[in-house]
N, C-alpha and C positions, 0 to 999 in steps of 0.2 A: 503494500500499500503505500510505503514512503518512497519506493523507487522514483516517482515522477518528478516528487518535489528535489528530491537530491537531485537529479538529472538537470532539473531545470536552474537551481542553485548554483550547480555546477558548472554550468555553459555560461553563466555572465561572467565575466572578463572582470578580474581582481580589480582593477583599474576602476571599471563603472561606479564601483560601489564608494570612488574616492568622495564625491561631492555630501553624499549618506555618511560616511565616516568624517570629513572635516563636519558638518553640521552636529553629530552626537559627542563626538570627541573633543572637538576644537580644533585650534593649529598645533602644529607639534610633532613629538614622536607617537602620542597614541592613534591617532589615526593611520601611521603608518604599519605599526605593529598590527591594528586590526587586518591590515592588508593585505600583510605578510600573514597573517593567520587564517583570512579567508582563502589565498592561492594554496597555502602548504597543507591544508585539511584532507582536500579533496584524493590526492594521491594515498594517503595513508589509508583512508576509508575506503576508497574501491581496492585496493590488493589486499586489506584485511579481510574485506568481505568476499572477497574471491576466495583468497585462503582457506577461509572459513568454510565457504561453499564445497570446496574441491576436497576436504578433509574426508578420509576414508573412513564409512561409518561402523567399518569391520572392528576397526581401532578401540572405536568408543564402545561397540559392544562386548568385545574381549574385557576391557576394563570394568564396565560394568557385571559381567560374569563374573570377574575376578573381584568385586565387591567394593570398587572404587565409589567414593561420593562424587558430588559436583565438583567440589574444589579439589579433589584429587583427579579426576580426570582432566580439568581445565590446568593444572599444574604439571602431569605427567604425559598429557596426551596432547590435549589441544596447543598449547602453550610452543613445545619443542617443535611441532609439525608446524605451523602459522609463524612461529620465530623470522626465519628465513626472508619469508615474502614482507614481513611486515619493515624488518630492516631494509631492504630494498625499496618499499614504499617510503621510508623517512629519508633514506638517500634521495629519492625524486624529490620528494618535499622540501630538502634543502636547497636542491637546485632549481626546482620553479622559485622559490621564496628569494632566492638569489636575483631572479630574473626580475622579479618584479619590486626588489628594493629599489634600485636605479631609478625607473620612473615614478616610483613612490616616494621618493626623497625629491624628486622635481615638485613636487605640488604641495606646497603650504609648510613647506619648512624652510630654515635658513641655514642649514649645514649638511654636509653628508656627499655622497659620491655624485648623486643628482643633482643637486645643487650646486655643485662644483662644475657640474658639464655644462648645466647652462651658463651659468656665469662665465665660463670660457668662451662658450657661445658668442654671446652676449658681447663681450668683449674682442670677438674676433682672434680670439688667443688658440690658433688652431693647434699651434706645437702642445700645448697645455691640453688640449680637449684629446688630442690623439695619445698624450700619456696618461691623461685619466681612463681612457678606452682600455689601454694596456694595463692599468691597475686594477680597472674591474674585472678582466679574462684572468690575470694573474691571481689575483684573492679568490675568486671563483674556482681557479683551479685547486688552490691550496685548502680552500673549505672544502672540494669535493675529496682531496685526500687524505684530510683529516677525517671526514665523515667515512670514507671505505676503512681507515684504520682502525676507527673507533668502532664502527660495526662487522667488522671482521671479513672486509672485503680486500683482496690485496690488489 
């Protein structure tokens, strides 16, 4: 029943929420964090729901046969089975949030990479603009490397 609602919300660009976020949270970091959350939640939700749906029911049946309660099933069967996909969803979510961060910082804030990029454009400082783009790519690459290491994906 909730599928169509989630699919509808997922298809709305996170940046389209900007005016509403600024009206609710004001100008500053709070609307940016809201936009990052809106952007980052969907990969985690979709990957997790897909992993749970793909869970082999026979594993749960064996656990029940052996007398496992709901908590034990979750801890010993569901979590270990879902964990790798969930970690991939988190990694994808980090990447999506990083992509949204720069344009979100262009809207209603007075600092950050997005703000700096707009500032360099306005000043026609194209060498600084190019450097900022390289920095965004390098930081994103580093963020993904950290996520791969922390999440166990080499």
